[in-house]
ZASE-16400 format. One line per 5 residues: number of its first residue (from 1); for each residue x, y, z of N, C-alpha, C. Coordinates in steps of 0.1 Angstrom, whole numbers, plus 2048, in hexadecimal, padded with zeros to 3 digits. Each point is the difference from the previous one (the first is absolute). Layout:
% residues N
NUM	X,Y,Z,X,Y,Z,X,Y,Z; ...
//
This chain:
% residues 137
1	808,7F4,800,7F8,80C,800,809,80C,800; 7FB,80B,7FA,809,80C,7FE,800,809,80C; 804,7FB,80C,800,808,80C,80F,800,805; 806,80B,801,80E,801,804,801,809,80D; 80C,7FF,806,803,809,80B,80D,806,7FE
6	802,80C,805,80D,806,801,800,80C,809; 80B,807,802,800,80C,808,7FE,80C,7F6; 7F9,80A,805,7FD,80B,7F8,80C,807,7FA; 80C,7FE,806,80C,806,7FC,808,7F8,7F6; 7FB,7F3,7FD,806,7F8,7F6,7FD,806,7F3
11	809,7FD,7F6,7FE,806,7F2,7F2,7FC,7FB; 7FA,80A,7F9,7F3,7FE,7FA,802,7F9,7F3; 7F8,7F6,7FD,801,7F8,7F4,7F2,800,7F9; 800,800,7F3,7F4,7FF,7F9,7F8,7F4,804; 807,7F5,803,7F9,7F4,804,7F9,800,80E
16	802,80B,807,7FA,802,80D,7F1,801,7FF; 7FB,805,7F5,7F2,803,7FE,7FB,80B,80A; 7F5,7FD,806,7FA,80A,80A,808,7FF,80D; 806,80B,804,809,801,80C,7F7,805,80B; 7FF,7F8,80B,7F7,803,80B,808,801,80D
21	801,80C,806,807,802,80C,7F7,7FB,80C; 805,7F8,808,7F8,7FA,80B,807,802,80E; 804,80D,802,805,804,80D,7F7,809,807; 7FF,800,80D,7F8,809,808,804,80E,7FE; 80D,803,7FF,805,80D,7FE,806,802,7F2
26	7FE,80B,7FB,805,804,7F3,80F,802,802; 809,7FB,7F6,80E,802,802,804,80F,802; 808,803,809,804,80E,803,80A,804,7F5; 801,80D,7FE,809,806,7F7,7FE,7FC,7F1; 7F4,7FB,7FD,7FD,7FE,7F2,7F6,80A,7FC
31	804,808,7F7,7F6,80A,7FA,7F5,7FA,7F9; 7F4,806,800,7F5,7FA,7F9,803,7FC,7F1; 807,809,7FA,804,7FE,7F1,80A,7F5,7FE; 806,7FB,80B,80B,7F6,800,7FA,7F2,804; 7F3,800,804,7FB,7F3,804,800,7F6,7F4
36	805,7F4,803,801,7F6,7F5,7F6,7F5,802; 7F5,803,806,7F5,7F6,802,7F3,806,7FA; 7F7,7F7,7FD,7F3,805,7F9,7F6,803,80B; 800,7F9,80B,7F5,801,80A,807,7FD,80D; 7FA,806,80B,804,7FD,80D,7F4,7FC,809
41	801,7F4,805,7F6,7FA,809,807,7FF,80E; 800,80A,808,806,7FF,80E,7F9,7F5,808; 7F3,7FE,7FD,7F9,7F6,808,805,7F2,7FF; 809,7FD,7F6,805,7F3,7FE,80E,7FE,807; 804,80B,806,80D,7FF,808,7FC,7FC,80E
46	80A,7FB,807,7FD,7FC,80F,7FD,80D,807; 7F8,7FF,80B,7FD,80B,808,80D,806,806; 800,80C,804,80C,806,806,805,7F9,80C; 7F6,7FB,808,804,7F8,80C,807,7F3,7FC; 7FA,7F9,7F6,806,7F4,7FC,80E,802,7FA
51	801,80A,7F8,80D,803,7FA,80A,803,80B; 7FD,808,80A,809,804,80B,804,7F4,808; 7F6,7F7,802,803,7F3,808,80A,7F8,7F8; 7FF,7FF,7F3,809,7F7,7F8,80E,806,7FF; 801,80D,7FF,80D,807,7FF,805,804,80D
56	7FB,7FB,80B,805,803,80D,801,80E,804; 7F6,808,7FC,800,80E,804,7F9,800,80E; 809,7FF,80A,7FB,801,80D,802,7F3,808; 80A,7F7,7FB,802,7F4,807,806,7F5,7F8; 7FC,7F4,803,804,7F4,7F9,7F7,7FE,7F4
61	805,7FD,7F5,7F7,7FD,7F4,7F8,7F4,802; 7F4,800,7FB,7F8,7F4,800,805,7F6,7F5; 7FE,7F3,802,805,7F7,7F6,7F7,801,7F3; 806,7FB,7F5,7F9,801,7F3,7F3,7F9,800; 7FF,7F5,807,7F3,7F8,800,7F5,808,807
66	804,807,80A,7F6,809,807,7FC,80B,7F7; 80A,807,7F9,7FD,80A,7F7,7F6,7FB,7F5; 803,7F5,7FB,7F8,7F9,7F5,7F2,7FF,804; 7FE,7FA,80C,7F2,7FD,805,7F9,80D,802; 806,80A,806,7FA,80D,802,7FD,807,7F3
71	809,800,7F7,7FE,807,7F3,7F4,7F9,7F9; 7FF,7F3,7FF,7F5,7F9,7F9,7F3,804,807; 800,801,80D,7F4,804,808,7FC,80E,7FC; 809,809,7FF,7FD,80E,7FC,7FB,800,7F2; 804,7F8,7F7,7FC,800,7F2,7F1,7FB,7FF
76	7FB,7FA,80A,7F2,7FB,7FF,7F6,80C,7FE; 805,80C,805,7F8,80C,7FE,801,806,7F2; 809,7FA,7F8,803,806,7F3,7FC,7F6,7F5; 7F7,7F8,803,7FC,7F5,7F6,7FB,806,7F3; 7F9,80B,800,7FC,806,7F3,80B,804,7F7
81	80A,807,806,80C,804,7F8,808,7F3,7FB; 801,7F6,809,807,7F4,7FC,7F9,7F9,7F5; 7F3,7FF,801,7F8,7FA,7F5,801,807,7F3; 800,80E,801,802,808,7F4,80D,7FD,7F9; 80B,7FE,808,80D,7FD,7FA,7FF,7F2,7FA
86	7FA,7F7,807,7FF,7F2,7FC,7F8,7FF,7F2; 7F6,808,7FF,7F8,801,7F3,80A,804,7F5; 808,80A,802,809,805,7F6,80A,7F5,7FC; 806,7FA,80A,80A,7F5,7FE,7F9,7F5,7F8; 7F4,7FC,804,7F9,7F5,7F9,7FD,804,7F2
91	7FF,80C,7FD,7FE,805,7F2,80D,800,7F8; 80B,7FE,807,80D,800,7F9,807,80D,801; 7FC,80A,808,807,80C,801,80C,7FE,809; 80B,808,7FC,80C,7FF,808,800,80B,80B; 802,7FC,80C,801,80A,80B,80D,7FD,808
96	806,80B,804,80C,7FF,808,7FD,807,80D; 801,7F8,80B,7FE,805,80E,80D,806,805; 7FF,80D,803,80C,807,805,800,803,80E; 80C,7FE,807,802,802,80E,80B,80A,802; 804,802,80C,80A,809,804,80E,7FD,7FA
101	807,80A,7FD,80E,7FE,7FB,809,7FA,80B; 7FC,801,80D,808,7FA,80B,7FD,7F1,802; 7F6,7FB,7F9,7FC,7F2,802,808,7F7,7F6; 80B,7FB,805,809,7F9,7F7,7FC,7F1,7FF; 7F9,7FA,80A,7FD,7F2,800,7F2,7FE,7FB
106	7FE,7FD,7F3,7F2,7FF,7FA,7F9,7F4,807; 807,7F6,805,7F9,7F4,806,7FC,803,80E; 804,80C,806,7FB,804,80D,7FB,80E,7FF; 7F7,802,7F7,7FA,80D,7FD,7F1,7FE,7FE; 7F8,80A,804,7F2,7FE,7FD,7FC,7FF,7F2
111	809,805,7F7,7FD,7FF,7F2,7FF,7F1,7FB; 808,7F7,806,7FF,7F2,7FC,7F3,7FA,806; 7FC,804,80C,7F4,7FB,806,7F4,805,7F8; 800,80C,7FC,7F5,806,7F8,7FF,7F9,7F2; 80C,7FD,7FA,801,7F9,7F3,7F9,7F2,802
116	803,7F9,80B,7FA,7F3,802,7F0,801,801; 7FC,80A,807,7F1,802,802,7FA,803,7F2; 805,809,7F8,7FB,803,7F3,800,7F4,7F7; 80B,7F9,800,801,7F4,7F7,7F6,7F5,804; 7FE,7FE,80D,7F7,7F6,804,7F2,803,7FB
121	7FC,80D,801,7F3,804,7FC,7FF,800,7F1; 80A,804,7F9,800,800,7F1,7FE,7F2,7FB; 807,7F6,807,7FF,7F2,7FB,7F2,7FB,801; 7F9,805,80A,7F2,7FB,802,7F7,806,7F5; 804,80B,7FA,7F8,807,7F6,802,7FA,7F2
126	80B,7F8,7FE,803,7FA,7F4,7FC,7F1,800; 7F9,7FC,7F6,7FB,7F2,7FF,80B,7F7,7FD; 801,7F5,807,80B,7F6,7FE,7FF,7FB,7F1; 80B,7FF,7FA,801,7FB,7F2,7FC,80B,7F6; 7FD,80C,804,7FD,80B,7F6,80B,80A,800
131	80C,7FC,800,80C,808,800,7FE,80F,7FE; 7FF,806,80C,7FF,80F,800,7F3,806,7FE; 7F5,7F8,7FE,7F3,805,7FD,7F9,803,80D; 7FA,80B,802,7F8,803,80C,7F5,7F6,802; 7FD,7FC,80C,7F5,7F7,803,7F3,807,7FD
136	7F6,7F8,7FB,7F3,806,7FE,7F7,7F9,80B; 7FA,809,807,7F7,7FB,80C,7F2,803,7FD
//
């Protein structure tokens, strides 16, 4: 499925398709005319409290598994946005989920968790054996 992830500061490629920023906070020191993303959904980023807990702002960092569980719980309130992305992916649209430039480990970043959520929902919308065709309900 055409769903990718990268940091917003990674080089822009034509193959990125629709570039969606999914951080709670807009990157600092980036002028509006220098934004390299098409849309910003801060609702798809972890809450400020969860982000602070994972990055040890105020103590010991929470483990990845706890972050994962809490982020997935937070995303239950964003089902409509996630379903919308899944619809686009099921239609074959390319979307790149963008996170912070400071987030170096893609496998321990909310962008990888959101990618899994969107892909799971998109797979349910595509009929088995109908290679890339949206399901008809």
